[in-house]
C-alpha positions as CSV (number, residue, x, y, z in Angstrom):
1,M,85.6,97.6,126.6
2,E,86.5,97.7,130.3
3,A,90.0,98.8,129.5
4,S,88.7,101.6,127.3
5,L,86.3,102.7,130.0
6,A,89.1,102.6,132.7
7,A,91.3,104.8,130.5
8,C,88.5,107.3,129.9
9,I,87.4,107.8,133.5
10,P,90.6,109.4,134.7
11,A,90.7,111.5,131.6
12,A,87.2,112.7,132.3
13,L,88.1,113.6,135.8
14,L,91.0,115.7,134.6
15,A,89.5,117.4,131.6
16,T,86.1,118.2,130.2
17,G,84.7,116.4,127.2
18,A,84.7,112.8,126.1
19,C,87.7,110.5,125.8
20,L,89.0,110.5,122.2
21,Q,88.7,107.2,120.4
22,C,90.2,106.3,117.1
23,E,90.0,103.3,114.8
24,V,93.3,101.5,115.0
25,C,94.3,99.3,112.0
26,F,97.0,98.5,109.4
27,G,96.4,97.1,106.0
28,L,97.9,96.6,102.6
29,G,96.2,98.7,99.9
30,T,94.2,101.9,100.6
31,S,91.9,100.8,103.4
32,C,91.9,99.0,106.7
33,T,89.4,98.4,109.4
34,G,89.9,97.9,113.1
35,D,88.5,98.5,116.6
36,L,88.0,101.8,118.3
37,E,90.7,102.4,121.0
38,A,91.0,105.1,123.5
39,C,93.8,107.5,122.8
40,A,96.6,108.2,125.3
41,A,97.4,111.5,126.9
42,G,98.8,113.9,124.3
43,E,97.2,112.1,121.4
44,D,94.4,114.6,120.5
45,S,93.6,113.6,117.0
46,C,93.0,110.5,114.8
47,G,95.5,110.0,112.1
48,I,95.5,108.2,108.8
49,A,98.8,107.5,107.0
50,V,99.1,106.1,103.5
51,T,102.5,105.0,102.3
52,A,103.5,104.1,98.8
53,S,106.7,102.0,98.5
54,T,108.5,101.2,95.4
55,V,111.1,98.4,95.4
56,G,110.8,97.1,91.9
57,I,107.0,97.2,92.2
58,E,104.8,99.7,93.9
59,N,102.8,98.7,97.1
60,Q,100.5,100.8,99.2
61,S,99.7,100.5,102.9
62,M,97.4,102.3,105.3
63,L,97.8,102.9,109.0
64,Q,95.2,104.5,111.3
65,G,95.4,105.4,115.0
66,C,95.8,108.1,117.6
67,M,98.4,110.8,117.2
68,P,99.3,114.3,118.4
69,S,97.7,116.9,116.1
70,S,101.1,118.7,116.0
71,Q,102.2,116.0,113.6
72,C,99.4,116.5,111.2
73,K,101.4,119.0,109.2
74,A,104.4,116.6,108.8
75,S,103.1,115.4,105.5
76,P,103.8,114.6,102.8
77,F,107.4,113.3,102.8
78,S,109.4,111.0,100.6
79,V,112.7,109.2,100.8
80,N,114.6,108.0,97.8
81,F,116.9,105.0,98.4
82,G,118.4,104.9,94.9
83,T,117.4,103.5,91.6
84,G,113.9,101.9,91.9
85,M,113.6,102.2,95.7
86,R,111.5,105.0,97.1
87,T,108.9,105.5,99.8
88,Q,106.3,108.3,100.0
89,T,103.9,108.9,103.0
90,S,101.0,111.3,103.5
91,F,99.0,112.0,106.6
92,A,95.5,113.2,107.3
93,C,94.1,114.1,110.7
94,C,90.5,113.8,111.6
95,L,88.0,113.5,114.5
96,G,84.9,111.4,114.8
97,E,82.7,110.8,111.8
98,A,85.1,112.8,109.6
99,C,87.5,109.9,109.7
100,K,85.1,107.7,107.8
101,T,85.2,110.0,104.7
102,A,88.8,111.3,105.0
103,T,91.0,110.7,102.0
104,V,94.7,110.6,101.8
105,T,96.6,110.7,98.5
106,V,100.3,110.0,98.1
């Protein structure tokens, strides 16, 4: 908590508004939970990424954290590695309470 506060004080002195915090986590499946962490300079949005990977069987994973809003439009994308091997990723950007109800489909 002290580290988060220390990161927010300089940001508050340089800009108006509160320091952005996002839930940071990684998990297999379509959900994950983690702690709120202060975002670094240039990271003005919270991001949720869901990846579906197929290597014989399909697996999904979810990643949440801080990101620049300029990357919110980089989705969806897929890569085909040959027969039976493929990965697809989709992003959603959100702020605050909207992150709790945001959905990402691959």
